[in-house]
Structures are given as C-alpha cells and as structure tokens.
N, C-alpha and C positions, 0 to 999 in steps of 0.2 A: 504493500500500500504506500510505502514511502520510498521515493526515488529521488534523493537530493540532487543527483547528477543532472537531471533534466532541467533544473532551474538555474544551473551555472552556465552562463553564456561563454562561448569561446572568445578568448581575448586575442587582440591583434597588435601589431607593432604600434599603431596609432589608435588611441581609444576614442572612437566615434560611434554614434548610434547606428550609422549605416553599416560600419564594419562589424558591430556587435551582432547585427542581424544576419550577416552573410559569411563572415570568416569562420571556417570550421577546422583549420589546420593546426591550431595551437592548443595549449593546455586549458583546463577549466579556470575560470576567473570569477568576476564579481557576480553576486547573487541577484537574480531578478525573479519576481513573482508576477506573472502576467495578470493584468495588462500593464503593470507598471514598467518603467524603464529600469535598467540596471541601477542598483543601489537605492531605488525608490524615488519618490517625488522630491525628497529633501536632500539628495546627494548625487554624486556623479562618480563614475569609475575613472581612475587616473592610473597612468603607467608609472611603475617604479623602476623601469628598466629591467633588462635580463628576463624579459617575458613574464614579469610579475606585475600584478595589479592589486589595487585596494580601493575601497569606497571612501571618498572624501565627503564628509557631511557639511551641510550649510551651517552657518553660525547658530548656536543654540541647540542644534540637533546632534544626535549620536546614535550609535548602535547599542543594542541591549541583548542580553541573553534571555530576556523574558519573551516567551512564545517564539523562540527561534529554534526551529526543528530541522532546518535544511542545510546548515553548514556548521562545521566544527571551528572554523576560523571567524572570530568575531569581526575582524577588519573587513571581511567580505560581505557581511550582512547588510541588509537595507537600512537606511537612515530613517527610523520611524519613531525615535524616542526624544521627547523634549522634557527634560527633567523638571524644570520649573513649572510648566503647565500641568504635568502629571501630579506634582505635589499639591498644587492648588486644587485640582479636582478631588484628591483624597481628603484634603482639608474641608472642602465643601460637603463631601459625604459625611464626615464627622459632625459638622455643625448642623446640617439639616436633619440627620438621623437623631442627634441629641434633642433638638427642638421638638421633633415629631414624637419621640418617646415620652418626653416630659409632658407634652400636651395631651397625649393619649392617656397617660396615667391621671392627669388632671381631670379629663372628661369622665373617666370611670369614677373617680371620687365624687364629683359634683353632680352627676346624673343619677347615681344610685344611692339611696339612703341607708340601705341595710348591708351588713357585712356579707350576708349570703348572696345578695345580688351582685356585689362587687367580685366575690370569688367566682361566681358563675360567669361573669363577663370576662374575667381573666382566663378562665378555662376556654372560652370561646375565641379569644384573640391571642392565645399564647404563641402561635407560630409567628405572627407579625411582630409581637414584642421581642421575641428572641432574635428574629431577623434584624430588627432595628439595633438591638444590642450588639450583634455581630458586626453590623456596618459601622457602629461607633468605634468598637475596639480596633477593627481592621483599618479604619480611616486614620485614627490617631497613630496607630503603629506604623503605617506606611509613611505618613507625613513626617514622623520623627526619625524614621530610618529609611532613607531613599534607596539604600542598597538591598532592602528586603524585597526580592523579586518573586513573582508567582512562579511556582514550579521549582524554586531553588531554596527559598526560605520556608521551612515546614510550618512554623507558627503562623506566618502571614497567609500561606496557601490554605491552611486548615480554617482560619477565621473567615476568609473570603468565600470558600467553597460551600460551607454549610448553610449560610443564609439563602443560597439558591434553592436548596431543598425545602427550607422553611417557607420561602415565598410561594412555592408550588402548593404546599399544604394549606397556606392561608387562602390561596385562590380556590381550592377545593371547598374549604369551610364556608367561604362567602357564597359560592355557587349553591351549595346545599341550602344555606339559609334563605337565599332569595327564592329558590324554586319551592321550598316548603311554604314560604309565604304566599306564593302564587296559588298553590293548591289549597291552603287554609282559607284564604280570603275569596276564593272563587267557588261558588256553590255548584256550578255546572260542570266541573272537571270530572272526567270518567275515572273509574277504578284503575284503568290501565296507566293513566298518568300518575296516580298516587303510588301504584306498585313500582313504577320506574324510579321515583324518588326514594322510596323505601329501600329498594334493591341497591341503588347507588350509595345510600347512606350506610348500608351494611358492609359495603366494600371499602369504606373509608379507612379502617385500620390497616388493611393490606396496601392501599395506595400510599398511606403515610409511610409505612415501612419500606415500600419500594423507593420513594423519593429520598428518604434518609440513606438507604443502602447505596443507591446509585451515586449519590453525591460524594460518598467516600472514595469513589474511583479517582477523583481529581487530585487529592493530596498525595496519592501513591506516586504521582509523577515526580515527586521530590527524590525518590529513591531508585529510579530506573534511568536507563540511557535515553537519549532524545528520540531514538527510533521507536522505543517502546512507549515513551511518554505521549507521543502524538496519537498512538493507538488507544491509550487510555482516555485521552481527551475526546477523541471522536467516538469512542464507545459511549461515553456519557452523553454526547450530543445526540447520537442515534436513539438511545433509550429514552432520553427526555422528549425527543420528537414523537416517539410512540405514545408517550403519556399525553402530550398535547393533542395528538390526533384522537385519542380515546376521549378526552375531555370535550373537544369540539363536536365529535360525533354524537355524544350523549346530549349535549346542549341542542344540537340541530334536531334530533329526533323528538326531544321533549317539547320544543316549541311547535313542531309540526303537528303533534298530537294535541297540544293545547289549543291551537287554532282550529283543528278539525272538530274538536268538541264544541268550540264556540260557534262554528258554522252549523253544527247539528242543532244546537239550542236555538239559533236564529231561525232556522227552517221550522222548528217546532212552534216557536212563537208566532210565526206567520202562516202556519198550517200549509207549508209548501212541500212539494215533492222534490225528489232529488234532482230532477231535470228543470225545475222552475227557477227563474232568475230571482235573486234576492232583491227586494225593493230598496230604495235609497235610504228610507228611515231606519231599516234594520242594519244596513251597512254602516250608517252613522253610529248606531248603538254598538256594533262590533268594534268600530274604530276607537271608541272610548275605552274599551277593555284591552285592545291590542297595543295602544300607544306606549304604555309603560313596558309591556313585554318586549316590544320591538326595540325600545331604547336599551333595555337590559341585555338583549341578545346582541345588539351592536357593540356594546361595551365589552362583552365577553369575546366577541369575534375580534375586535381590535387588540385586546390583551393577548389572546392566544396567537393572533397573527404576528404581533411584534415578537413574542417569544419564539414562534416558529422561525422567523427570519433570523433572530439572534442565534439560533442553534443550527438552522439548516444551511445558511450561507457559509459559516466556518467549516461545516462538514464536507462541503463540496468545493470550496474555494480557498486555496492556501493563503492568498493575499489577505482575505478577511480574517482568517485565524491569526495571522501574524500581527494584526492590529487589535487583538483582544486586550492588549495592554492599555488601550484607550477605552475599549468597549465595556470592560468590567466596571470601572468607576462611573462612567456615564450611565450605565444601566442601573446601578445602585442608586445614583442620584435621582434619576427619573422616577424609579419606583418609590423612593422616599417622598418625593414631592407629591406624587399621585396619592400615596397613603395619607399624607397630611391633609390634602384637599378633601378626601373622603371622610376623615375624622372631623374636620372643621365643618363640613356640610351637615353631618349628623348632629353635631353639637349645636349648630345654629338652628336646626329644625327643633331640637329639644327646647331651646330657649324660647322660640316663638310659641310652641305649644304650652309652655309653662306660663308665659305672659297671658295667653288667651284663657287659660284655666283660671288665672288669678282674677281676670275681669269677670268671668262667669261666676266665680265665688262671690265677688262683691255685689253683683246683680242679684244673686239668689238671697243674699243677706239683707237686701234693701238699701245698701249704701249708695248704689247707683240706680237712678230711676230710668228704666229703659223706655225710650221712645224712638223707634226706628223708622216710622212711617209718617206721612204727612197728617193722616187722621189722628194718630197718637199725639203728634206735636200740637194739633189744634186742641185736643182734649187737655193737654198740659197747659196751654194758654188759658183755656176757660177756667181751669182750676186755680191758677196762680196769677191771673191778671193779664191784661193785654200789654202789648209793646208798641212803642212809637215807630211808625214806618214812614218812609219818604214817599212822595207822590210817584205813582206809577203811571206812565203815559198810556193813553188808550190804545196805541198801536202795538203794545206788547201783548201777545196772545197767551203767554204762559204766566199764570198767576203763581205767586209764591206759595199760597195755601189753596189747595183745590180739594174740597172734601170728597169729590168723586174719585180721586186717585188714591191708590194704595201703594205708592212707589217709595223706595228709599230716598231720603233726602240727599 
C-alpha cells in the first residue's frame, strides 16, 4: 500500500519544473505529492551539486516529521509546517475548549435545581465533556512544547486521538435523543419507527466500545516504523468511515419512514386513497411537522458529510494526509465552536422559557392584570376611568378602540 518511491521525482542537472516532469535518468530526489509541485507550495527543490538535491522552504516554513510517511530524509520532505501558526491554532483550541467546558458546567448548575438532575445531565453529556477536557490538555501541551509531534510524542498523540472517539459517541447520544423526541412528541408515528429507535438504542454500548477501541489504533503509530504507521492511520480512517456510513444510513431510513407515516395520516384525515393527490391544506399541515425534521436531518447530513470528507480524503489522497498536521487543530477548533453554539442556544431557550413562566406566575397570582384584546382594554377603561385622547381626523378609518374587534393590541 505504501510506495514512497513513486512520489520522489527524478532530479536533473538543473532543477526546473519542466525537467522534474521529464528527466528520468538520475537518482531519486525531492518529494512531491500530486498535484503539488516538488517540495510543496511553500518550497522549491534546489541543486546541491554532485547530483544531490534538497527542499528549500520559504521564510517561516519548514519540514516536519509529523505525518511524513514517504521519505526517510527530512530535507527532502515538502515544506508544509509553519510553527508559529500551528502554535497559535493549538492555543486557540485550548482557550475555546476551556471556555466551552466552563460554560457547559455553568449551564448544568443553573438549569437544574436538584442534584439528581445534574448527575443525570452529566451522564448524558459525559463524552462531550471528556472530549473538551482532552482538547484543553492537548492544546496547552502542544502550545508549551512545539517539539511534541503527532505520531512521535506518545503523550500528545494519546491526548489528541481519544477525543475523536468521544466526539463520535457524543454524536450518537445526541442523535438518539433527538429521534426519541420525535417519536415521543408525534402521536402518529408507527410501531416500526419506534422499534428502529429502540433497536438503535440497544446497540449503543457496542458502538461506544467500537469507537473507543478503534481510536486506540492511532497512538500505536508512536511505536512502529513509518511504513506500518500509515497502515494504522488508514485503518482507523476506513473503520471510522464505516461507522459514519452506518450512522447516515440509519438516519436516512428513519426519516423516510417518519415521512411515510405522516403521509399515511394525511390521507386518512382527508379520506383519500393511495392514488389520490393530497390537497394543498393537508400538504401545509404536513409541512408544519416536517420542517423541524428536515432541519435536523440536514444538520446530521452536514456533520456526517464533513466527517466523511475528513476521513475519506486522507484515505485516498496522500497530499491531504500529509496536511493533517493542520487538519487536527482546525477540526478540534471547529467542533468546539459548534459545541459552544449548541450549548448557548439551549441555555438561551431555557432563559426565555423561565422568563415566560415567571410572567405566567405573576398573572395567575393577580399581580399583573391581563388585558390582551381591545375589548378587554375597553373593559379596563370602564372600570378604572377614561383617558384623555387627541383628536382623530375623520379620514382615519381605523379606530383605536373598536368593540367589534377581538384582535391583539
């Protein structure tokens, strides 16, 4: 599976891109990963004389042994590493992960009044919390030790690899939660849909064990040669892709059956046969129920699609795999931001509901006198006295007080 020789271009007496493409009579030289040029976008291959060549990197860029599986000579590797930028990315991973973890614990404490409720919420969100903790530790570790490279430093590799499995588990738990909510709040779902969710829920422990076990493949790369290391990395990518395909397939079948049940109910409400066209009013009724389901399905599709590309492209494209030194911190940073937005939206919804409930309690206790319509407002005026009003011209057709209307003010 690994043939480093095919990526080493033949070198010539004068190092030009044209001669790199056509000269075949000399020894192997600078590394290229198609479609990039030799030495990558941030470097060039230069002659050292005596038929020897090396990669000369642009200012600020350098070679790295991180995700370098195709050459033993570091001087021939592509120029893909910018240390200052990489350090800033890992520092951002640390900062955003820490903020998100603290905010998540804050929301759990302030939205649940009982210890039992808080413990239950921690059990429901433990994969995400542990993944955030892993991102915090790995971020500060890499920022403080730039020489700690993935696949070479065991501590760093272990801390970065395990959050990937925990993120997958977190996706499973959120998916089950949302699908169970669809089934619980929808009276017309069939038993087949409910059985699907129950069966998927029963498979959860096995899926969790699969994710945790497969993730351990990654840190083994610290103890094997580079030819074996790339096999371990791509084995993890292939197995993770199978998990993503299984997850999306289940989501697709679930919503197909969910909408089929909805159409059956619509035909029953309209007393329609299977061949009759559903009228517009029933289609509008169906759209009210499908809007949230479609939005959730799209979110799941985008999430799985991003994960699919993140694992599929490095599996089949060597150049993308070599840039995983950038992909890992960027992916952790993106996931942390999305996680924070999700928690923030949930907490904002809780605050709005609590304020609304407080107003309802005041109204029920008589502290606030409710008058929400024009007729109720007129009764309030009759009971408490009139008010002074400015003159209203005759050409104004809409009166401020219209006893025949029952509209909200």
